[in-house]
C-alpha positions in Angstrom: 44.3 143.2 88.0 45.9 140.2 86.3 43.1 137.8 87.5 40.6 136.5 85.0 37.1 138.0 85.3 35.8 134.5 86.2 38.2 134.3 89.1 37.2 137.7 90.4 33.5 136.7 90.0 34.1 133.5 92.0 35.9 135.4 94.8 33.1 138.0 95.2 30.1 135.8 94.4 28.8 135.8 98.0 28.3 139.6 97.9 25.9 139.2 95.0 26.1 140.3 91.3 29.5 138.8 91.1 29.4 138.4 87.3 28.6 142.1 86.8 30.9 143.5 89.4 33.9 141.4 88.3 34.1 143.1 85.0 33.6 146.5 86.5 36.4 145.8 89.1 38.8 144.8 86.3 37.9 148.0 84.3 38.2 150.2 87.3 41.7 148.8 88.2 42.7 149.4 84.6 41.5 153.0 84.8 43.4 153.6 88.0 46.6 152.2 86.6 46.2 154.2 83.4 45.5 157.5 85.2 47.8 157.1 88.1 50.6 154.9 86.7 50.1 152.3 89.5 47.4 150.7 91.6 47.1 152.8 94.7 44.5 155.2 96.1 46.5 156.9 98.9 46.6 160.1 97.0 42.8 160.5 97.7 43.7 161.2 101.3 45.2 164.5 100.2 41.9 165.6 98.6 38.8 167.0 100.3 36.3 164.1 100.7 33.8 165.4 98.1 36.6 165.9 95.5 38.0 162.4 96.3 34.6 160.9 96.0 34.0 162.5 92.6 37.4 161.1 91.4 36.3 157.6 92.4 32.9 158.0 90.9 34.3 158.6 87.4 35.5 155.0 87.4 33.3 152.4 85.8 30.7 150.9 88.1 31.7 153.2 91.1 28.8 155.1 92.7 28.5 156.9 95.9 28.0 153.8 98.0 31.1 152.0 96.5 33.2 155.2 96.9 32.1 155.6 100.5 33.0 151.9 101.2 36.5 152.5 99.8 36.9 155.6 102.0 35.5 154.0 105.2 37.1 150.6 105.0 40.3 151.1 103.0 41.3 154.7 103.5 39.8 155.1 107.0 38.0 158.3 106.1 34.5 159.1 107.5 32.4 158.5 104.5 29.1 156.8 105.3 28.0 154.1 102.8 24.2 153.8 102.6 23.2 150.3 101.7 19.7 148.9 101.8 19.9 148.2 105.5 21.2 151.6 106.5 18.6 153.3 104.3 15.7 151.3 105.7 16.6 151.7 109.3 17.3 155.4 108.9 13.9 155.9 107.2 12.0 153.8 109.8 13.6 155.7 112.7 12.6 159.0 111.0 16.2 160.2 110.6 15.5 160.7 106.9 12.0 160.9 105.4 10.4 158.6 102.8 11.1 161.2 100.1 14.9 161.2 100.7 16.7 159.4 97.9 19.5 157.1 98.6 22.0 159.6 97.1 20.7 162.3 99.4 20.7 159.9 102.3 24.5 159.6 102.0 24.9 163.4 102.5 22.2 163.8 105.1 23.5 160.9 107.3 27.1 162.0 106.9 26.1 165.5 108.1 24.4 164.1 111.2 26.9 161.5 112.3 30.2 162.8 113.9 33.2 161.6 111.9 34.5 159.4 114.7 31.2 157.6 114.9 30.7 156.9 111.1 32.3 153.4 111.2 30.3 152.1 114.2 27.1 153.8 113.0 27.4 152.0 109.6 28.2 148.6 111.0 25.6 148.8 113.7 22.8 150.0 111.3 23.6 147.1 109.0 23.5 144.6 111.8 20.3 146.1 113.2 18.7 146.0 109.7 19.7 142.3 109.2 18.7 141.0 112.6 15.9 143.2 113.9 14.6 145.9 111.5 14.3 143.5 108.7 12.6 144.4 105.4 10.1 141.6 105.8 8.6 141.0 109.2 10.6 143.5 111.3 10.9 142.5 115.0 9.6 145.8 116.3 8.4 144.4 119.7 12.0 143.1 120.4 13.7 146.4 119.2 15.5 148.5 121.8 14.9 151.5 119.6 11.1 151.2 119.3 10.5 154.1 121.7 12.4 156.3 119.3 11.0 154.8 116.1 8.6 156.6 113.8 7.7 153.3 112.0 6.9 151.5 115.3 4.7 154.4 116.4 2.8 154.5 113.1 2.2 150.8 113.3 0.6 151.2 116.8 -2.1 153.6 115.5 
């Protein structure tokens, strides 16, 4: 929290949008300290997931994906972050349809994936989206999931 915004931006630059996110991180930390008296989020483990998610989402710059990342990676709770890769792979496989918004995709996928499988599901979908089911030039012929894939079947027609 005491770091300069430029230091924060430099530390997170590789994740993209470092300049924007740095200011929001600093603001969010200030809000947490102001509301809670210290910088810790363990109290969220005592709340139902939806209530805890809503608490985080009232912080500046925190949306459903960011809140879900905090739960999954820091608090070890089964919230499923839906980034661009998870969203694309889930749509192409037909797990969610093209009309499903990213916000609704969080809820839908969380309802389908057993809590103990959320972490590996998230990590594997990101890896699959980066390496095989890429946005541009997906490698459908090399994909082990093409027999289950709606996108692959539609491209064959």
